[in-house]
N, C-alpha and C positions, 0 to 999 in steps of 0.2 A: 763662363762664356764671353766671348769677345763683344765689345760694346757694338751695337748696330750703327751702321753708317748713317749719319745724320743727313737729312736732305737739305739742311740749312748750313752745314758745316763750313762750307766755303763762305768766306767774307764774314764769318762771325768773329767779333772782337769783344774783349772784355776790359773795362775800365773800372779802377776803384778809387780814383783820386777826386779832387774838387772839380766839379763839372763847370763852374764858372771860369776857373783858370783854363781848362782844356778849350771851352768855347772861345776864350780871348787868345788862345795860342801862346800861353806863357807857362813857364815852369811852376808847378805848385809846391809850396813848401810843406804841405800836408800837417800844418798845425791843427789840432782839434780843440774845439768843435768848429772853428772858423780860421781859415788859413791867414796868415799875416799878409799875404799878397793882395787879398780881397779887402781886408780891413784898410790897408795903406792907401789903395786907390779908391776907397769908397764904393766898392762893389758888394752886391749882396751875395755871400758864399752859398752856393747851392748844395754843399754838403758833400759826403763821402759814401752815400748809399750805393750799393752795387747795382750797377745797369749793364744789362746785355743787349747788344744791338746787332742786327744784321741786316744785310741789304738784299735786294732782289736780284738773285744770281742770273735771272734770265735777261735782265736789263743791261744797259751799258754802263760799266762801272765808272766811266768818265763823266756820267751825267747823272749822278745820284742826287735825288731829291727827297725832301722829307715825305712826300707822298708815296715813295717807292720803298720806305724803310719802316721797320717796326721795332719796338723796343719794349723792355720789360724791367721794371724795377722791383727787386725783392726787398721788402723792408725787414729790419733786424729785429723788429719786435713780435707782434702777435702772429703775422704769417710764418714766422721762422718756427713756430711751434709745430706747423704742419710739415714744412719743407726741410727743416733741421739739416744738417750736413749734406744736403744733396749735391751731386755734381752738377751745378747749375747749367753749364754750357752743354751738358747732355740732355737735361730734363726739359730745358727751355723750348727747344725746338719740337716737343711732343705736346705742347699745351697750346691748343689752338685758341685759348682765350686772350693769348698775347699776340692778337693780331690788330690791335687799335692803331689807328694812324698816328703817329707821333707828332708831338708838337710840345717843346719845352714850356713849362709853366711860365718862366719869366723871359722867354726868348722866342720871338716869332722870326723864324728863318724864311728868307725870301727865296734864296737859291743855293744856300750852303747846305752841307750835310748836318742835319740837326739831330739832337738826342732829346728824348722825352720820356717821362715816366708812365708806367702803366701797372697798376696795383691789381694782382690777382683777385683780391677780395674786396675791391672798392667800387661800390655802386655808384660813386660820383663821376666815374669815367663815363662820359656821355657818348651815345652814338651820334656821329657827326651828321647833322642835317638828316634825321631819320626820314622825314617826309619826302625829301628828294631821292633817297636811296630806294624807295619803293613807289613807283607810280601806279603800279597795278591796283586797281579798285579805288583810286583816289576820287574819281568823279562818281563812283557809283554810291548810292544811298540805299539804305534798307529801313523800312519803318518797322519791321516785326521779325524777331528771330523765333523761330518755331521750336520750342522745346519738345523733344521727342518723348520725354519720359517725366512724370510728376508724381510719384507716389507719396502720399502724405505720411505713410508709415515708416518711410526710409529717409535718411538724411539726403538732401540734395541742395546744391547751391542756388537752384533757379526756382521758379520760372524768371523770365527777363526782368520783371519789375523787382523781384526779391534780389536778384544779382546786382541790379543797379543800386538798390538800397544798400546792399553790403558794401559796394565800392565807394559810395557816397559816405557812409558812416566811418570808413577807415581812411578817408582821404587819399584814395587810391589814384595814382597817375600812370597812365599808359603812353604809349607813342603818340597818339591822336587824342584830342580832348574829349571827343565823343565816346571813346572806349568802345565802339561798336565791336572791334575785333575781339577785344578781351571779353566781352559779353558773349561773343560767339564761343571762345575758347572754353569759358566756365561752363557753358551749356553742353559743349562737346564732352567736358569731363563727365557731367551727369548723364548724358545719354549713351556714352560709349566707353571712354577710357577708363573711368573707375572700375567699370565692369570687367574690362580686359585684363587687368593687373592680377586677377585671381581666377582659377578655373572654375569655382563654384558659383551657383547662382545667387540671386539676391535674398534668399532666405537665410544665408549665412551672413554673419557680421563681417563687414569689409573694414580691415584695420586702418585703411587710408582714410575713408570717410569718418570712421570713429574718431580719429585724431582732428579732423577738419570740424567736425561737429562740436567737439569740445573747445576748439579755439575760436570758432565763428559764432556759435549760438550761446555762449557764455561771456560774461564780462571779463575779457582780457584786453591787454594794450592793443592800441590800433597798430603799433608796430609789429607785434607778433602776427596779427591778423593780416596785414599787408604782406609780410613775408611769406606766409603760406599761400595767399592767393597768387603772389608772383611765381611761387614754385610750381603751382598747379598750372598757370598759364604757360610756364616753361615747359613743364612736361607735355602739355597738349600741342603746343607749337612744335616742340621737338619732333613728336610723333608725326604731325602732319607735314612737316618740312621733308620727310623721307618719301612722300608721295603714297604713302599707305592710306588705303580706305577712302579715295577720292569720292566714292559714291555716297559718302556720309556727309560730304560737305555741300551746303547750300550753294547754288550756282553762283550767287553774289560774292562768294568768298573764294572761289576757285583760283582767282588770279592773285591772291594774297601771298606776299612773300613771308611765309611763316618762319623761315630761317632768321629774318630780321626780328621777328617778335621773340623767338627763342633767345637770341643773343641778349636782347634788351631785358626780358624778364629774368633770365639767368643771372644777369649782373646785378639786378636789384635784389634778387634772393640771396646772392653771394655777399651783398652789402650788409645785410642783417646778420648773416652767419659770422662775418668777420668781427662785427662790433660784439655779438653775443659770445662768440668764441673766446675773445680776450678777456671776458669777465666770467668765464665758466666756473672758475673756482669759488666765486663769490655768489653764484646764481643759486636759486632754489630748484628743488627737483622738478617743479612744474615748468619753470623756465628752460631747464635743460631738456626736458622732454619735447617741448616745441623746437628747440635747437637741434635735437636729433631728428625729429621729423623733418625739418626744413632741409638739412644735409641729405637725409635719406632720400627725400623727394628728388633732390638734384641728382643723386646717384641713380635713381630711376630714369631720369632725363638722359644721363649718359648712355643707357642702354638703347634708347630709341635713335640717338644720333651718334656718329663716330666722334667720341671726345676721349682723349687721353687723360683728362682731368679727373676721371673716376677714382683713381688711385688716392688723390688728394682728398676727395671727398669721403671716400671709404675711411681713410685714415682719421679725418675729422669726426665721423660718426663714432669710430671706436674711443677717441680721446674724450669725446663729450660724454659717452656712456660711462667711462670710467670715472668721470667726475661726480656722477650721481652718488651720493653718499649712502653707505650701507645698503649697496644694491642687492647684495645676496639676501639680507634679512627682510627689510622693508619692501623691497622690490617683490620678492617671491610671495610674502604674506599678503600683499595687496592683490597680486594677480591670482593667487589660489582662492582669495576671497571673492573677488569679482574679475573672473577672466575676461569679460567684456568691457573692461574699464580703459582708461587712458593708459594705465600700468600694462595692461594686456596687449595693448597696441604696441607700447613701447618695447615690450619683450618680443613681439613679432618682429619689429624692425631690428632689433639686436640679433636675433637668431638669423634673420635673413642677411644682415651684415657679415655675420661670422660665416654663413654659407658662401656669400660672394667672395670673401678671403679665400676659404678652403679650395673653391673650384679654381681660382686664379693663381694662387701662389704655386701651384703644381708646374705651371709652364712660364711664368714670368722670369724675366732674366734677373740676375742678382743685383743689378744697378737700379731696379724699379724701386719706387717709393715703398711699396708693400714689403718687399724682400730686404731692402736696407734697413727699414725702420721697425718692422714688425716681424714677429715670428708667431706661431700658432700658440705659443704660451701666453702672448699678450691678450688672448680671447678667452682665457680659461675661466674667466668670471661670468660668461654667458652660458648659463646653464638652465635647466629645469627639471623638477623632479619626474622621474619616469612615471611614476604611478598616476600622476595628473596629466599625462601628455594629451589625452583626448579632449581635455577641457581647453587646451591652449589654442589660440588663434593659428599658430603656426601648424599645428596637425590639422585642424578644421579648414584651412585654406590651401595646404600643400600636401597633406598626407605624411610628412616627415615626422619620424617619432625622435625622442631624445636619444633613443639607443642608436638610431642611424646617424644622427648628428655626431655622437661621440664615436662611432666606428670610423666615419669619414675623418674626423679630427685626428684619431690615432694612426690612420693610414699617412696623413700628412705629417705627423710626428715622426713616423718611421723614416721619411725622407729628411726631415729637417734635424732631428735630435739623436735618434739612435745611431751611435757611432761605431762601437765594438761589435764583433761577431756575435758575441754572447748577448748583447743588448738587442740585437736585430733579431736574433732567434727568438727570444722571449716576446718581443713585439709582435712577431708574426703569429706565434701561437695565441697570443691575446686577442688579435685581430680576428683570427680564425673562430674563436669562442664568440666574440661579440657578433659575428655574422650569423651565427647559429641562433643567438639570442634575439636579435633584432629582425629576423625574417618574419614578414607580415604572414599571419595565418591565412588559411584559405577562406574565401568569403562563402559562407554557406548559409547566412541569415537571408530572410526576405527583406530587400531594401527598403527602408522606411522613407527614402527620398532619392532623387538622382544624385544629389551630393555626396551620399554615403558610397555609390558606386564610383563616382568620379575620384572621390579620396583614396578609395581601396586601389584603383588602377594607378593613380599618381604614386601611391605608396610602394607598389611593387616595382614601378619604373625606376623609382630612386634607388630602392634596394638592389635591383639588377645592375644599375650602373655602378654603385660602389663595389659590388661583388667583382664585376668586370675590371674595374680599376685595380683592385687587389690581386686578382688572378694574372693580369697582363703586367703590371708594373711592379709588384712586389714578389709574386711566385714566378714571373716570367715565363708563364704559359703560351704556348704557341696560339695564335688567334684561331686556327683551324680546330683546335681542342675545345673551343668554347662556343661552337656554332649552336648548340642546343640551348645554351643560356641567352645568346643573342636573339635566337628565334622567339624565345619566351618573352623577352624584353619587346620585340616587335609585334607580338600578339597583343600585348597590353597597350602599346602605342595605338595600334588600329582600333582596338575596342574602345579606348577612350575617345578617339576621334570620331567613332560612330555614335556613341552615346551622348556626346557633347555637341552634336551638330546645331542644336537649338540654343546653345550657350555662347555668350559672346567671349567669355574668358579664355585665357590661355594658361597652360600649366608651365612649369619650369622648363626651360629648354635643355638645360645641362644634362639631365638623365638621358633624354632622348638623343642628344648629341653623343654621348658616350657609346650608347647602344649603335648608333649609325656607324661611327667610326669603326668598330670591331666587327661589322659585317663583312664576311669574306666571300661567302657563296653567291654566285650569279642570281640565285633565287631570292636570297635575303636583300640583297643591293636593289633588285627590281622593286620589291616591296616598299623599300625605304624611298626609292626614286619616286614612286608613285604618291608616297605620304608627303614628301617635300614639294611635290607640285601642288597637293591640296591645300597645303598651308601657305603657299608662296604669296597669295594676295594679302595675308595678314602678317608677313614677316617683317619686323623692324630691322634696323641696321645691323645689330649684333647677330642676329639670326641668318641673315644674308650672308655675312662674313663667315659664321659658323658652317653654313652650307658649302661655302668654297673649300673650307678647310677639309671638310668630309670627302669631297671629290677629289681633292689632292691625295689624300691618304689612300683611297681606293686606287688611285692611279699608281702610286708608288708600290703598293702590295701587289698590282698586277705584274709588275716588273720583277717579281720574286724577291722583293725586299721587305722583309718582316720588321718594318719600321714602327715605332711607337707613335701614337696620335699625340704625344706630348712633345716629341721631337719635332714633327711636322708643324704643329702649331708654333712652336718656337722659331722655326724657319720662316713660316708663311705670314703669320699674324701675331706677334708676340704680345700685343697690347690689347688683345681681344677681350671684351668682357662678357662672360657667359653667365647667365642666371636662369 
């Protein structure tokens, strides 16, 4: 597939020489590590690290100023483990983190066109005068933040006094000294967002809170604790920056620039990731567990707000998981012995990471990070014994069995690996057999809780989605031949919506997205439209983008074009993150 047109392509330039000589306007002899020109003239050589710079194409090119330009410096050590041979000029314009106002470390430009570094994983990059950038709420004061939920039987960060105690103990720093917004964000995690991330109610173990309880309620380093608090603040501010659920925000915070807090706390979380990632080979399994959790929390943040960094975060999670020694033996033994342990939460994050890759690699272009540097074979180590699947946090929170995960994996392998006609034929037969084996049985028992019903319908929805994917993209069946399967999927979507009305949590969007895409009849599309309107107030950014893709597919098919949803998503929104 041809490379998408870059919105910043015009004016983009690439330099690889000594930056001191370039600023001085002299020819660089490129002697390493310091050029002779700089040494002879008594200048501090700024080095040869790659810098990519672009200007504001909407502005007057004859009046370029540092304030109207951005730059990114990709270091050649620890970050390269994530970015590795990437076509930098293609990927740079898709990283919204590279939007820091430039200013060279050793050079203050007054009116010239300057160049300065911005390290993707460097939390030392400060937000310029953060107080001035957000005047909203500056003069407002609040004496009490009212926690909406405080169950002593469940882990929570609050109430307010407890949150402030945690922040003090870890020497936590926010944008403002009083940390009033951070306290609100952490309370919002307790009251709402932690419950939103899984479809089940609070009687089930929440893997996110399980990891936070381990990190914050037990003696671990302040650095680890700060990092996880920063990532939680990033998740909450990312969610609120999209305008979702404003009715849950206290009036005194409605004017807060949550986008500013998202950027600040994301950068702080990435600072920990950068330092820990570079030492991952020498880290203990416990330290790696918190590294995985930190990156995965950042990956969850990418779902709430449009961010093309998610591929970097996903690859970081995978590489960190690989570094956990003897994962297959010790990891599984620990999980089977204590499914509600940190190892159980770690396995949940690993399986969700694998799912995220499997969903996305189907439509990502070949030059993207995931497809350039990862294949489905790189995630083979993330497995779980089928006979213990009902004990896993993955099944208990999503309804996905090991057999379903294996079946989806083999569908992706069919596209990535199976080359010869004979190999493809064998792969199809194998997947057909797996679909029979992993089909959820009918729910005939009396439900012992609402969660068991929720998990059953989530399980059927996921199974329906992978079967539709197989029938449409592998077997190449006509969409009109699959209407009964689509209607069955819609039935379970509607039933789940009805029984979960009193629940805050949301299930995985990808299964419902696939079912919606394959709806062809006016009746099924009307039912889906009604459902989409119902969930619209709770939609995060990735879901809103997914809804636009669904409507585009319907439009194309109304024009008698039996187009694949994979084709449409590549054309309309190829960097979409669906989970």
